[in-house]
N, C-alpha and C positions, 0 to 999 in steps of 0.2 A: 489351502492357502489363506482362506478367510480366518480359519481358526488360528493359524500362525500369526496373522496380523493382529488379531485381538490380543494374543498373549504378549506380543511385542508392545502394544499400546499399554497393557496393564503394567508391564515392567517399567515403562517410562513414567507412568503415573506414580508408581511406587517410589521411584527415585526422586521425583519432584517433591512428593510428600515428605520424603525422608530428609531432604537437604534444603528445601525452600520454605517449609512450613513448621519447622521446629527450631528451638533455641538450643545451642550446644554449649555445655560448660565443661572446661578442662579442669580436672582435678589431679594434681601431681604432688607427690611427697616433697616437702620443702626442707626436711632436716639436713639433707646432704646436698642441697641445691648448689651450694658454693663450690662443691667438689665434683659431683657426678651428675650428668644430665639424667633426667628422669628415665628410668628403665621401662616405664609404662605410663600412658596417659589415659585416664578414664573419661570418656565423653558421656555425660549423663543427660538424658532428655528431661526437659522441664515437666513437672507433674501434670500440667494442663495441656500438653502437646500430644500429637499423635505418635505412638510408638509402634514401629514395625514389628518389634518382637512381640508386642501384645496382640497384633493382628494375627501373627503366626500362631500364637498360643490359642487364640480363639478358634482358628481354623482347625487346629490339631485336636481340640476337644471333641469335635464332631466326626473325627476320622478314626476308625479302628484299624489295627495293624493289618497291613496287606490290602486295604481297601481304599478307594477314592470316592469322594462325595462332591456334590456341587455346592459351592460356597459363594454367596454374593458378598463381594468386598465393597463396602461403601465408605468413602472417606469421612472421617469424623470432623466435626466442626472444630476449628482451631481459633484461638484468639487472633484478632487482627494484627497485633504487634508481633506475632510470631511468624508472619508471612511477609517477605520483602515486597514492597509496593511494585517493583518492576517485574515481578513474576506472577502477580495475581491473575492477569488476563490470560496468560499462557496456561496457567493451571486450570482455569475455568474452561478454556477451549478443549483441553485434553480430556477433562471429565465429561464434557458434553459429547465428545467423540466416542468415548467408551460407552456412555449410556445409550447412544444411538445403536451401538452394536449389541447391547445386552439382550434385547428380546430374542434375537436370532441365535444367540450363542451363550451358553453358561460358561463361567470360568471355573476350570477344574484345579483344585489344590490338592497336593499330596503331602504326606507327613514328612517327607524327606526333602522338601523344597529348601533351597538356600535363601537365607535372608541376610541383610546387612546387620552385622553385630554392632552392639553399642559400645564395645570396648576395643580400643585400638592399641595393640601391643607393638612396642618398638624393639627391634633386634639390637641387643647390646654386644653381640659377638665381635663387632668391629671397634668397640671402644678401646681407647689407649690403655695398654696393660698397666702403665705407671699410675694412671688415675685410679684404677681398680685396686692396685696395691696400696696406694696412699689411703684410700678409704678403709681398706682392711686394717691397716696399722692404726688409724685413728679410732676405729671401732674397738679394736683389741685394747688400746690404752684406756678408752672410755669405759669399757667393761671392767678393766682392772681397777680403775679409780672408783667405779661404782661399788665394787666388792669391798673397798676399804671402809665403806660405811658400816659394814658388819664386823669390823674389828673393835676390840676393846684394848686400849693402850694405856699402860700405867704412866702416870705423870706425878711422880713423887721424888723425894730426896734419895731414898734407898730402895724400898720395896713395899708392896702391899700384900697382906696375907690372903691366900685363897682358902676359903673355909668350906666345910662339908654342907652347911645349911646357910641360908641368907640371914645370919645373925652373928654377932660377936661372941655368942656362946658356942658357935660351931667349932668343930675340930679343925685345926690348921692342917691342910693336906698339901700345901705347897706355897711357893712365893712367886709373885709376879714382880720382877725387878723393874726399876725405872726404865722406861722406853721399851720394855718387853711387851709382847703382843699376844692376845688370845682372840678366839672367834666368839662372837656374841651368840648366845643361845636364847636367853629370855631375861626379863627384868622383874624383880619382886621387891616392892617396898624400898626402892633405892639401891638394891643390890643387883649386880649383873651376874648371871650364870654364864660361865665361859668354858671353853676347852682350849688348852694351850699345852702343846707337847703331850706328855703323858698325864697331865693334870686336868681334871674336870671338877669345878666347884664354883664358889661365889666370891666376888670381890666387891668391896664397898664402892658405889658409883662415884662418890665425891673424890676419889683418888685416881679416877680413870676418865678417859674420854672415849666417846663412840659417836656413830652417826657422822654428820657433816664435819664436826671438829676432828674426827679421826682421819678424814681424807687428807687434810693438809699435814697433820702430824706424821702420818704414815710415810709421806714422801721424805720427811726429814730423818726419821729414825730407821727406815728400811735401807737395805743395801741392794742397789740395783745391779743385777747380774745379767751378763750376755753369755749364753751357752752356744758354743760353736755347733753348727748343724751340717757343715761340709767336711770332707775328708781332711783337707789342709787349708787353713784360712790365713791369708796374708794380712798382716797388720801394717798399715802405711803411715808414713810420717805426717801426712796431711790427708784430708778427705778427698778422695778422687782415685779412680782406677789407674790413672797415669802417674800417680805420685810414687815416690821412692818407698820400697818395702823396708820396714823397720825390723820385722821378725815374722815368724810363722807359729801358729798354734794348731794342734790337732783337733779332730772332731770330739765333741762332748767336753772339751775344756771349758771352764767357767771363768769369765773375766769380770773384774769390777768395772762398772761403767761410771765415769766421772762427768760425762756431758753427753747430751742427746741432741742431735741435729735431725734434719728431715729424713735423710737416707743413710746417715752414718752415726756411729757412737764412738766416743773417746773412751779408750780402755787403757789399763795399766798392765804391761807385761815386763818380763825381766829386762828387756832392752830399753825400757822407758815407756812414756806415754805415746800412744798412736791411735789410729782410727781404723775401724772395720765397718764394712757395709752391713746394713741391717737385713739385707737379702740372705745373709749366711749365718745369722744368729737368731736365737729366740730370747726375748727379754722377759725378765721376771723380777720380783722384789722379794727379798728374804728378810725375815724378822727374827729377833731373839725371842725365845718362848720361855714359859714358866719352868721352874725347877720343883719337882715334887719333894716332899719331906724325906722320902727314902733316898732319892738321888742326892739331896743335900747332905744327909748323914753319911752316905757312902763317900762322897767327895771329901768332906772334912776329915773323915777317918783316914783316907788315903793320903791326903796332904800332910797330916800329922805323921804318918808312917814314913812318908818320903822325906820329911824334914829330919826325922831321927836318923834315917839311913844316910842322908847327906852329911849330917854332923859326924856320924861314926866314920864314914869314908874320909871325911876331911881330917879327922884325927889320925887315921891310919896313913894318910898321905903326907901328913906334916913332916917336914924335914927332907922329904925326897921330891915332892912336887912333880910336875910334868910340864914340859914346854915344847915349843916348836916355832916355826917361822910362818908368818902370814904372808899373803900375797904382796903386801907393801913393805915387808922387812921388819914389821913391828913384832913385839913379843906376844905370843898367843898361848893361853892355857888350854890344853886339850883334855877333856873328859877326866878330870882329876878325881872326881868323886860324885856321889849321888846317883840315884837310880838303881836299876837292877844290874846284876853282873852281865846278863846277856845284852842289855842295852848299851853298856859301856864297851862290850866286845864289838858290837856293830859299829859304834862310833870310831873306835880305834882302827878297825878294819878298813872303814871308808877313807880314813885320813891318809893311808898309804898311796892313794891314787891322785892326791893333789898334784897339779901340774900337768896332768894328762888332758888331751883335747876334748872339746865339746863337739859333737857331731849330731846334727838334726836327725831324729829317728833312731839314733844309735843306742846300743845296749852294751858295748864293750868297755870294760873298766880301764883297759889299756889303750885301745885304738880309738876310743871315742864313744861318748854316750850323751844323750840329752838329759834334761833334769830328771824326768820320771824314769828314764832308762837307767840312769845311774843308781837311783834309789832301789829300783826293782832288782838290779844285778847285785847290789850289796846284800840285800836281804835274801836273795836266792842262795847265796853262800851259806846262809843259816837255815836253809830248808823252808823258807817262807815265800809264797808266791804272791806278788803284788801286781796290780794292773800297770800297763804302760800308759798311764794317763794321770796328770797332776790333778785333774778334777775328780777322777775316781778315787784317788788317794785320800780325798777328804772324807771318805766313808769307811775306810778300813780301820781295823783295831778299835780302840776305845778313845772317846773324846777326853781331851785334857783342857782344863780351864785356863787357857792363856799361856803366854811365854813364861810368865812368872813361875809356873808349875811344870815347865818342860824339864825332861830328863834326857841324858845321852841316849841316842838311838831313836828318839821320837821323830815323827815326820812333821815338818813345819810347812804348811800349805799356804801359798800366796795366790794372788790373781795370776793364773796362767803359769805357775811355777811351784816346785816342791823341793825341799832340802832336808838334810838330816841334822838334827840338833846334836851337838857334841859336848855341851856343857859350857858353863861360864858365859852365857849369853851369846854363844857363837854357833854357826852352822857350817857344814861342808856341803857343797853343791856343784853340779855342772851348770855353770852360770850362762855364759854366752860363747859364741864361736871366737870372740876376741880374747876372752879371759880363760876359757877352759874350766877345769875343776879347781875351785878355790875355797878358801875359808873366808867367811864374812861375819859381820855382826848380825844376829838374828833379827834385830829390829830395823834393819836397813830399809825394809818395807813393812807395811802393816799386814800381818798374817790374817788369813781367813779362818784358819783352824789349826790345832795341834792334835796329832793322833799318836796313840801309843800302841806298839806291837808287842813288846816285851815289858 
């Protein structure tokens, strides 16, 4: 019993020394203080105060594994301003009581004794999920903007040459057009080494921006994209889960973002502008990249061949023409010339289904299809397998440099939509449930890309 009493007194002294004779200082991260309560607060003992952890370490240095030894624990002297005045007498009385017991009884310490740790950890499992989500979003956006500092963005009237060495004597290996973007690798005598698309080389620094200047410019020249991450995403007329549904888009579709709010982004779909929750999309920024010398030569050669083919087709079609009726009763010229024979065949085949219904998720050219289902089913008739996704259609076939170079049969990809180019600046597409399959002007919305299958 006497031994037990001494141990209890020792514990009491330990507690008093820990909490009445030391100064505590809370250290907490402040970067996110406005959003998230500190997930952990470190309490650090002042350097000239008694540390229980130090007492334990001193005791353990004299104890071998599996043994116990007698250790005399003597309170260290602490500065007067570290001990509250109202507890000094109580502390002295407790110490005196222990000292009176010490001759008759040694205090035994073991290596596995529990001590009061100096770090207090706070459980964050009960924090509001929305707070954590908001923090994650802000960190993601901050990380992305920080990465913009490593971009090199052309700021010229037309383009800046990409050369093989950091000198004007270097071979031209590509072109970085105005507002196009590359990744910074290094800097040599006022030249930036970059990688952009398939091009790696050097551009003169005076024609580009990087670092902090690139951060703001990247926001202006980049296209903000929302990629759908859920099976079917509802696009609403206003931000809010109780707002009217404007339309729906499937998983992996990519939508152009025109405005960003806290939990919603404004996007453009076939039915118009609407809002989607950021819980169901991933946000990214896309940039135009450099064109290599080989890519430029191939593009120019193909454009020249296409122009000649179009002129020849126009001469053959002279005097007979080709016409039809648009959805508004106006005159429409259908695939009268230009492009490959297979491309024209695709366009003409697709046109026979104008007037048929639009059905979400459908693939039937007669009973109803959605935009990508329509394109997929048209090309299936020609032995070509395409994905049932307007976003995935942006990666099929070969890239075409804009609507000006589109040919009949090309896929015209918009934000959340895809159509078939039929010539003369027009497309045929499964538009909406209200309009069905119709013919429209290809520039009724800004395309994201044009792809050529044949």
